[in-house]
C-alpha positions in Angstrom: 16.8 13.2 5.9 17.7 9.6 6.8 15.1 7.4 8.5 16.3 5.1 11.2 14.1 2.3 10.0 13.5 0.2 6.9 9.7 -0.1 6.9 8.0 2.9 5.4 5.1 4.9 6.8 2.1 5.8 4.6 0.0 8.7 6.0 -3.4 9.6 4.7 -4.2 13.3 4.2 -7.5 14.8 5.2 -9.2 17.7 7.1 -6.7 17.5 10.0 -3.6 17.5 7.7 -4.4 19.0 4.3 -2.3 22.2 4.7 1.3 22.7 3.6 2.4 23.2 7.2 0.9 20.0 8.4 2.2 18.0 5.4 5.7 19.2 6.3 5.2 18.3 9.9 4.0 14.8 9.0 7.1 14.3 6.8 9.4 15.5 9.5 7.6 13.2 12.0 8.3 10.2 9.7 5.8 9.9 6.8 7.5 8.6 3.6 4.4 8.5 1.3 1.2 10.4 1.4 -2.2 9.0 0.5 -5.0 11.0 -1.1 -8.4 9.3 -0.6 -10.6 9.9 -3.6 -13.7 8.9 -1.6 -13.4 12.3 -0.1 -11.1 14.4 -2.3 -12.0 16.4 -5.4 -9.7 16.9 -8.4 -9.0 20.4 -7.1 -8.0 19.1 -3.7 -5.8 16.4 -5.2 -4.0 19.0 -7.2 -3.6 21.3 -4.2 -2.2 18.5 -2.0 0.1 17.3 -4.7 1.6 20.7 -5.2 2.0 21.1 -1.4 3.8 17.7 -1.2 6.1 18.6 -4.0 7.1 21.8 -2.2 8.0 19.8 0.9 9.9 17.4 -1.3 12.1 20.3 -2.7 12.7 21.6 0.8 13.6 18.2 2.2 15.8 17.2 -0.8 14.2 13.7 -0.7 11.8 12.0 -3.1 8.4 11.7 -1.5 5.8 9.3 -2.9 2.1 10.1 -3.5 -0.6 7.5 -3.6 -4.1 8.2 -4.9 -6.6 5.8 -3.6 -9.6 5.3 -6.0 -13.0 5.0 -4.4 -14.1 2.0 -6.4 -17.7 0.8 -6.8 -19.9 1.6 -3.8 -22.9 -0.7 -3.5 -25.7 0.8 -1.5 -29.4 0.2 -0.8 -31.9 2.6 -2.3 -34.0 5.2 -0.4 -36.5 4.3 2.3 -39.8 6.2 2.9 -39.1 9.2 5.0 -35.5 7.8 5.5 -37.0 5.6 8.2 -34.9 2.9 9.8 -36.7 -0.4 9.7 -36.1 -3.1 12.3 -35.8 -6.7 11.2 -35.6 -9.8 13.4 -33.9 -13.2 12.8 -35.8 -15.2 10.3 -37.6 -12.3 8.6 -37.8 -12.5 4.8 -36.8 -9.5 2.8 -37.3 -8.9 -0.9 -35.0 -6.7 -3.0 -35.7 -5.4 -6.4 -34.5 -2.7 -8.8 -37.6 -0.5 -8.8 -37.1 3.2 -7.8 -40.0 3.1 -5.4 -39.1 3.9 -1.8 -38.3 1.0 0.5 -40.6 -0.5 3.1 -40.9 -3.6 5.2 -42.2 -5.5 2.2 -39.5 -4.6 -0.3 -36.2 -2.7 -0.5 -34.8 -1.0 -3.6 -31.4 -2.2 -4.7 -30.3 -0.1 -7.7 -27.4 -2.4 -8.9 -28.3 -4.8 -11.7 -24.9 -6.5 -11.4 -25.9 -7.8 -7.9 -28.9 -9.5 -9.4 -26.7 -11.1 -12.1 -24.1 -12.4 -9.7 -25.9 -13.4 -6.5 -27.1 -17.0 -6.0 -29.1 -19.0 -3.5 -27.1 -19.5 -0.3 -25.0 -16.4 -0.8 -24.7 -13.9 2.0 -25.6 -10.2 1.9 -23.8 -8.1 4.5 -25.4 -4.7 5.3 -23.8 -1.7 6.9 -20.3 -3.1 7.3 -21.6 -6.4 8.3 -23.8 -5.2 11.1 -26.7 -7.2 9.6 -26.3 -10.5 7.7 -28.9 -12.0 5.3 -28.9 -15.3 3.4 -30.3 -15.4 -0.1 -33.2 -17.8 -0.5 -33.9 -17.3 -4.2 -32.5 -14.9 -6.8 -33.4 -13.9 -10.3 -32.4 -11.0 -12.6 -35.2 -8.8 -11.2 -35.8 -10.0 -7.6 -33.8 -11.4 -4.6 -35.5 -12.9 -1.6 -33.3 -13.2 1.5 -33.7 -14.3 5.2 -32.3 -12.4 8.1 -29.5 -14.4 9.9 -29.0 -11.6 12.4 -31.4 -9.0 13.7 -30.8 -5.3 12.8 -32.0 -2.1 11.3 -31.9 -1.2 7.6 -32.1 2.3 6.3 -31.5 4.5 3.3 -28.3 4.1 1.3 -26.6 1.7 3.7 -23.7 -0.2 2.1 -24.1 -3.8 1.0 -21.3 -6.4 0.6 -21.5 -9.7 -1.1 -18.6 -11.9 0.1 -19.8 -15.1 -1.7 -20.6 -13.5 -5.1 -18.3 -12.7 -8.0 -20.1 -9.8 -9.6 -20.0 -9.1 -13.4 -18.4 -5.7 -12.9 -15.0 -4.1 -12.9 -13.2 -2.5 -10.0 -13.5 1.0 -11.6 -16.5 3.3 -12.0 -16.8 6.3 -14.3 -15.6 8.4 -11.4 -12.6 6.2 -11.0 -11.7 6.5 -14.7 -11.8 10.3 -14.4 -9.8 10.3 -11.1 -7.1 8.0 -12.5 -6.8 10.1 -15.7 -6.5 13.3 -13.6 -4.0 11.7 -11.2 -1.6 10.4 -13.8 -1.6 13.8 -15.4 -0.5 15.2 -12.0 2.4 12.8 -12.0 1.1 10.8 -9.1 3.4 7.9 -8.3 0.9 5.1 -7.1 -2.7 4.4 -7.9 -4.5 2.2 -5.3 -7.3 0.2 -6.9 -10.2 -0.6 -4.6 -12.4 -3.7 -4.5 -10.2 -5.8 -6.9 -12.0 -9.1 -7.7 -9.8 -10.6 -10.4 -6.5 -9.9 -12.2 -8.4 -8.4 -15.2 -9.3 -5.5 -12.9 -5.7 -4.6 -12.3 -4.8 -5.1 -16.0 -7.5 -2.6 -16.9 -6.0 0.0 -14.6 -2.5 -0.7 -15.8 -3.6 -0.2 -19.4 -5.2 3.2 -18.5 -2.1 4.3 -16.6 0.2 3.4 -19.4 3.2 3.2 -17.1 2.7 6.8 -15.8 1.9 5.4 -12.3 2.4 2.2 -10.5 -0.7 0.1 -9.6 -1.3 -1.0 -6.0 -4.1 -3.7 -5.8 -6.1 -3.4 -2.6 -7.1 -6.9 -1.3 -10.4 -6.6 0.5 -12.7 -9.2 -1.2 -12.7 -13.0 -1.0 -12.4 -13.4 -4.7 -9.2 -11.4 -4.7 -7.7 -14.0 -2.2 -8.9 -16.7 -4.6 -6.9 -15.1 -7.4 -4.0 -13.9 -5.2 -1.1 -15.2 -7.3 -2.6 -13.9 -10.6 -3.3 -10.5 -9.0 0.3 -10.3 -7.6 1.7 -11.1 -11.0 -0.1 -8.1 -12.8 0.3 -5.6 -9.9 3.1 -3.4 -8.9 2.3 -3.6 -5.2 -0.4 -4.8 -2.8 -2.4 -3.4 0.1 -3.9 -5.6 2.8 -7.1 -3.5 3.3 -8.1 -5.2 6.6 -11.3 -3.1 7.2 -13.3 -4.3 4.2 -11.5 -7.7 4.2 -12.7 -8.2 7.8 -16.3 -7.4 6.7 -16.4 -9.7 3.8 -14.5 -12.6 5.5 -14.6 -13.8 9.1 -12.5 -11.5 11.2 -10.6 -14.4 12.7 -9.2 -15.2 9.3 -7.7 -11.7 8.7 -4.5 -12.1 10.6 -3.6 -15.3 8.8 -4.5 -13.7 5.4 -2.3 -10.7 6.3 0.7 -13.0 6.8 -0.2 -15.0 3.7 -0.4 -11.9 1.5 2.8 -10.4 3.0 4.7 -13.6 2.4 3.4 -13.9 -1.2 4.2 -10.3 -2.0 7.7 -10.5 -0.5 8.4 -13.7 -2.5 7.3 -11.8 -5.7 9.4 -8.8 -4.8 6.3 -6.5 -4.8 5.8 -3.9 -2.1 3.1 -4.7 0.4 1.2 -2.2 2.6 -0.6 -3.2 5.8 -3.6 -0.8 6.3 -6.6 0.0 8.4 -7.1 0.6 12.2 -3.4 0.3 13.0 -3.6 3.1 15.6 -7.3 3.6 15.6 -7.6 4.9 19.2 -5.2 7.7 18.3 -8.0 9.4 16.4 -9.2 10.7 19.7 -6.4 10.0 22.2 -2.7 10.9 22.2 -1.5 7.4 23.0 -2.4 4.0 21.4 -3.6 0.9 23.1 -1.1 -1.9 23.8 -2.9 -4.1 21.3 -2.4 -1.5 18.6 1.3 -1.3 19.3 1.5 -5.1 19.0 -0.4 -4.9 15.7 2.0 -2.4 14.2 5.0 -4.3 15.6 3.7 -7.6 14.1 3.6 -6.1 10.6 7.1 -4.8 11.0 8.4 -8.2 12.2 6.8 -9.8 9.2 8.8 -7.5 6.9 6.0 -5.5 5.4 7.2 -2.7 3.1 4.9 -0.1 4.6 2.4 0.5 7.4 -0.5 2.9 6.9 -2.4 5.5 8.9 -6.0 6.2 7.7 -8.3 8.4 9.8 -5.6 8.7 12.5 -3.7 11.1 10.2 -6.5 12.3 8.0 -9.2 13.3 10.5 -7.8 12.6 14.0 -7.0 14.9 16.8 -3.3 13.7 17.0 -2.0 13.2 13.5 1.6 14.1 14.2 1.7 12.0 17.3 0.3 9.1 15.4 3.1 9.2 12.8 5.7 9.7 15.6 4.3 6.7 17.5 4.4 4.5 14.4 8.0 5.6 13.8 9.1 4.8 17.3 7.4 1.4 17.2 9.1 0.5 13.9 12.5 1.7 15.1 12.2 -0.3 18.4 11.2 -3.5 16.5 14.0 -3.2 13.9 16.6 -2.8 16.7 15.4 -6.0 18.4 17.8 -8.9 18.2 15.0 -11.2 17.0 14.0 -8.9 14.1 16.4 -10.1 11.5 15.5 -13.7 12.3 11.8 -12.9 12.1 11.8 -11.3 8.7 14.0 -14.1 7.3 11.3 -16.6 8.0 9.6 -15.5 4.8 12.9 -15.3 2.8 12.8 -17.3 -0.4 15.5 -18.4 -2.9 16.3 -15.9 -5.7 14.7 -16.3 -9.1 17.0 -18.0 -11.6 18.0 -14.8 -13.3 21.2 -12.8 -13.4 19.8 -9.7 -11.6 18.2 -11.8 -8.9 21.4 -13.7 -8.3 23.3 -10.5 -8.1 20.8 -9.1 -5.5 21.2 -12.3 -3.4 25.0 -12.1 -3.6 24.9 -8.4 -2.5 23.0 -9.5 0.6 25.4 -12.3 1.4 28.6 -10.4 0.7 27.5 -7.3 2.7 26.7 -9.5 5.7 29.8 -11.7 5.5 32.1 -8.7 5.2 30.1 -6.5 7.6 30.0 -3.7 5.1 28.5 -0.3 6.0 25.9 0.0 3.2 24.5 -1.3 0.0 24.4 1.1 -2.9 22.2 0.4 -6.0 22.3 2.4 -9.2 18.8 2.0 -10.6 17.0 3.7 -13.5 13.7 1.8 -13.4 13.9 0.9 -9.7 14.1 -2.8 -10.4 17.6 -3.2 -9.0 16.6 -1.4 -5.7 13.5 -3.5 -5.4 15.4 -6.8 -6.0 17.9 -6.0 -3.3 15.2 -4.9 -0.9 13.4 -8.3 -1.5 16.4 -9.9 0.3 15.7 -7.8 3.4 19.4 -7.3 4.0 20.8 -6.4 7.4 22.4 -3.3 5.9 21.0 0.1 4.8 20.3 0.5 1.1 21.0 3.6 -0.9 19.1 3.6 -4.2 20.7 6.1 -6.6 18.6 7.2 -9.6 18.6 10.0 -12.2 14.8 9.7 -12.6 12.7 11.6 -10.1 9.6 9.4 -10.8 11.7 6.3 -9.9 12.8 7.8 -6.6 9.3 8.7 -5.6 7.9 5.2 -6.4 10.7 3.6 -4.4 9.7 5.6 -1.4 7.1 2.9 -0.7 9.6 0.0 -0.8 11.2 -1.4 2.4 14.7 -0.1 3.2 15.3 2.0 0.1 16.8 5.4 0.8 16.3 7.1 -2.6 18.8 9.8 -3.8 18.5 11.7 -7.1 21.8 11.9 -8.9 23.1 12.0 -12.5 24.2 8.8 -14.2 28.0 8.2 -13.7 30.3 8.8 -16.7 32.2 5.6 -16.3 33.0 2.9 -13.7 35.5 4.9 -11.7 33.0 7.8 -11.5 30.3 5.3 -10.5 32.3 4.1 -7.5 33.5 7.6 -6.6 30.0 9.0 -6.7 28.6 6.1 -4.7 31.2 6.6 -1.9 30.6 10.3 -1.8 26.9 10.0 -1.5 27.1 7.3 1.1 29.4 9.6 3.1 27.2 12.7 2.6 24.0 10.9 3.6 25.5 9.4 6.7 25.7 5.8 5.6 29.4 5.3 5.7 32.4 6.9 7.4 36.0 7.2 6.1 37.7 3.8 6.2 34.5 1.8 6.0 33.5 -0.3 3.0 30.4 -0.4 0.9 29.1 -2.7 -1.8 27.9 -1.2 -5.1 25.6 -2.9 -7.7 24.5 -1.7 -11.1 24.0 -2.7 -14.7 26.7 -2.5 -17.3 26.6 -0.8 -19.7 25.6 2.0 -17.3 22.1 3.4 -17.6 20.7 0.1 -19.1 17.3 -0.5 -17.3 16.9 -4.0 -15.8 20.5 -5.1 -16.6 21.9 -5.6 -13.0 25.0 -7.6 -13.6 27.9 -6.2 -11.5 28.9 -5.7 -7.9 31.9 -3.9 -6.5 33.3 -3.4 -3.0 34.9 -0.1 -2.3 36.5 1.8 0.6 35.3 5.3 1.5 38.2 7.7 1.7 38.9 10.5 4.1 37.1 13.1 1.9 34.2 10.7 1.2 35.5 9.7 -2.2 36.6 6.3 -3.2 39.6 5.1 -1.1 42.6 3.4 -2.3 
């Protein structure tokens, strides 16, 4: 099934869509990758959903990606007496400690030693997704005194964020370690790492995954923005998690950060996903707001690799309609005369390597000669990703003999993955490419395609050749 767009759609599964029938409907509506949120899913549910997706994959004859999103550390207040909600006014002083006693107006339990180690005077404490803001007056290893900057209510187990503090903790809890281990043994394609603070967080996840899954770093903390270049370097992809990012940083900064991250990821040739509240109103209504349509369109114009649905597809009343709406928006944007000009704003010169030079040449040649399609033979996926980095104005077929590679490429802009055996020789390579381009609807007889691969054939990361070929009357290589 060929998509009539290059940007990919990532749909979250949940109570509204966790059956095989709904997963198939989501795929047919336009979902390319499915997200399993481990904040809500058990190992049994992950396994059940994975098996259902793989059955849809077999039926569709197309590689489908699966992303498991780790919960990450959840920092919460302790329990209050009788679960009472306490009202605080601006200027009120509040004391936090690590004692297990129930909270009151005088002191509030905060059972996280790492907070006491990382917070300093002047740092902000954001409670309940930023609904209440406090400023730290003094801090020690056993007590924090803070002043209310905004009025609000505090109650048991409300979440707490610390946008100014670099906490002495990793991005993974014991639950995350167990979830990652289970996920890679289920042959999951992508692991999304929540609340990344530093590149070492990503390196730890990569070490645990041992190449069995790609690591997507979720950018939702100010410290991650500070170390953005280093995090990109050790990650396989990025997610702009705008919900938590908008809590920990001023909301007016989020659009600029989204563009900055998108630009940096594209420059590095790493897939970037734009996430959170893209079609939020479609949780309860069958049509989006005009502002939401513009938001989705903006991410497509910027050349993001994927756009994501969260609660819209997981728990909403109109999950299929949400995917179809996102699909229509993306198609309309990519058919706009200004689209190619817009995504080329972020275009950067190729890296000084043979494979990157070949990828840039493929883009130039295909455009100059008005070729029908670009065809990449890729074992590891690196050739396809390099070509996609150029954001060519031609469809890209990524041919691979490795199913895991095809599934991972499902998240990358423009790549239409096809599983096929390695060619026997160069003539077979060209013939096979032409036949698949014809079969998949990317080229008609008499049209030309450009093919790139590494020679010797089957050598990972050795992209060093390009070839222009005619598609014959029977779909094979023309004379």
